[in-house]
C-alpha positions as CSV (number, residue, x, y, z in Angstrom):
1,M,0.1,0.0,0.2
2,R,1.3,3.5,-0.7
3,K,-0.3,6.5,1.0
4,N,0.4,10.2,1.5
5,L,0.0,10.5,5.3
6,N,0.8,12.8,8.0
7,L,2.9,11.0,10.5
8,N,1.5,13.2,13.4
9,D,-1.8,11.3,12.5
10,L,-0.4,8.0,13.4
11,V,-1.8,6.6,16.6
12,L,0.8,3.9,18.3
13,Q,-0.2,1.8,20.9
14,N,2.1,2.7,23.9
15,E,2.0,-1.0,25.6
16,E,3.1,-2.7,22.2
17,V,5.3,0.0,20.5
18,S,8.4,1.5,22.1
19,E,9.8,3.4,19.1
20,V,9.2,3.9,15.4
21,A,11.2,5.1,12.6
22,W,10.1,6.0,8.9
23,M,12.8,4.6,6.4
24,P,13.0,3.3,2.8
25,A,12.0,-0.5,2.5
26,S,15.5,-1.0,1.1
27,K,16.8,0.0,4.6
28,L,14.5,-1.9,6.7
29,L,15.7,-5.2,4.9
30,E,19.1,-4.2,5.5
31,L,18.7,-3.7,9.2
32,A,16.4,-6.9,9.5
33,K,19.3,-8.9,7.9
34,G,21.9,-8.1,10.6
35,E,21.8,-8.8,14.2
36,D,20.2,-5.6,15.5
37,E,18.8,-6.5,18.8
38,T,16.1,-3.5,18.7
39,F,14.5,-5.5,15.8
40,V,12.0,-8.4,16.7
41,D,12.9,-11.1,14.8
42,R,10.4,-11.2,12.0
43,R,13.0,-11.6,9.2
44,E,10.4,-13.7,7.2
45,E,7.6,-11.0,7.3
46,Y,9.9,-8.3,6.5
47,K,11.2,-10.1,3.4
48,K,7.3,-10.2,2.4
49,L,6.8,-6.5,3.2
50,Y,9.9,-5.9,1.2
51,E,8.8,-7.8,-1.8
52,I,5.2,-6.1,-1.8
53,L,6.7,-2.6,-1.4
54,K,9.2,-2.9,-4.2
55,S,6.5,-4.4,-6.7
56,P,4.7,-1.6,-8.7
57,H,1.6,-0.5,-7.9
58,P,-1.2,1.5,-9.5
C-alpha cells in the first residue's frame, strides 16, 4: 500500500510499540538482515513486506 499521510496522525499503542522510524523499505530489510537487537525477529515477514513494497502499484 502506498499512501500519503501525516505522521502526526498515526496512533501508536504504547503498550506494544516502544519506538518507530520512517525509512525506505531497502533500509528496513538491510537492518532486519543484521543482528540488530532492537528489531523483533520477524525476518520472514520483513522479506514479504519488502517484496510487496518494491513491486509496482497503480
